[in-house]
C-alpha positions, 0 to 999 in steps of 0.5 A: 660740267666737271660735276657731270663728268665726275658723275658719269665716271662714278657711274661707270665704275659702279657698273664695272665692279660686279664684272671684276668681282665675277672674274675674281671668282676664278683666281686661285690664291695659292697659285698667285702666292706661288707666282709672287714668290718667283717675283720676289726671288727675281727682284733685287734680292735673289736669295731669301730666307723662309721668314723673309718670304713669309713676310713678303707674302703676308702669310705664316711661315708654315704656309710659305714653307708649303709653297716653297716646298712645292716650287722646289719639288717642281724645280722652280725654287732651289734651297741652299742648306748652308745659308738657309735661303731660297733662290730661283731654280733651273726650271724657271730658266727653262720656261724662259728659254721656251717662251723666247724660242716660241715667240721669236722663232719665225721672226728670227728664222725668216731672213735666214730662210730668204737667204737660203732660198736665194742661195739655193734657188729652191723653196725654204721652210721652217717646221715644228714637231707636233705629235707625229706630224711636222707643222710648217710655220714659215715658207719662202717660195722659190722664184722659179715657175715650179714651186713646192705645194706646201703652205704655212699650217700644212701638216705632214707625217714626221716619220716620212719627211726630212724635217720630221725625221731630223726633229724626231732624231732629237728624241730618245729611243723610248720617246719615239717608242711611246710616240708610235706605240700604237702605229703599225710599222709593217708597211714597206718592211720597216719596223719601229726598231729599224726606224729608231736606228735610222733616226740615230743615223740622222742624228749622227749625220746632222741632216736628212737628205731625200730624193723622191722618197716621200713625194715622187719628183721632189728632193728635200734636205733638212737640218735641226734648229737648236735653242740655248740648251742645245735641244732641237726645237724646230727644223728647216728644209729646202725642197727641189724638183728632183729632175733639176738637181742630182745626188751630188748637188743634194749631198754637197753644196745644197746640204752645206747651205741648209746646215749653215742656215740652220746653224745661223738660226740656232746661234741667233736663238742663243745656241753656242756649239762647242768645239766638237759640234763646230768640227762636226758641222765643218766635216758634214758640210764638206761631204 
């Protein structure tokens, strides 16, 4: 019985070998070596000389130098001229932040969205900027009989919606110009430059409030979600029936609740507001 089992195992191994060889054809050796360098620099020894890197990879010093030079050019490796050693660069950390943010964003935001819905009585949403659109990633529907019609996966024009505007406010003026370079802004008498000025105001305010501006009868408030670096990576909003609220409530307690929820999500993602941000948040919430 044992011999028979061994034969079956050997037979399966023989059949799988060609498949492994086939997949190996698509591997890029230089890329593998570059990633191996990053792994070596993230181990127990955080700084290595050129010779040590070459020895770890089993390549010549000239090959190791070319790999390190390329990684350094892209910010993944930093060279210390005093010690003649290499260490991980800031771009590695940036990738890590991006990965953690994308992986955990919905999971981290959901309990805060549920709390926001319960505290305001209105539907709460989470969205990301995708090109010129805001894409809805999560939705917690109101318990009222009248609810918003957007669902997870819905795409809406960023320039016209509260979440879209607060997301766009995190871009530079040049980035906004590039994003909308071939889109006409003549409609409604709004030019691209005046829209950029509006975004600057949105950034200053820290939130966007609209009442029947995009969709008649629907009011909305949005605030930004920031990652560990302080960059805006997403946004949340609530949407309410305009007839069941008013401008005082929208710009007062409801706005304060959205700001507080956005700040809590950002903190859970590792963002730490400095003193000025904390003061701004308190001042905006009190308006």
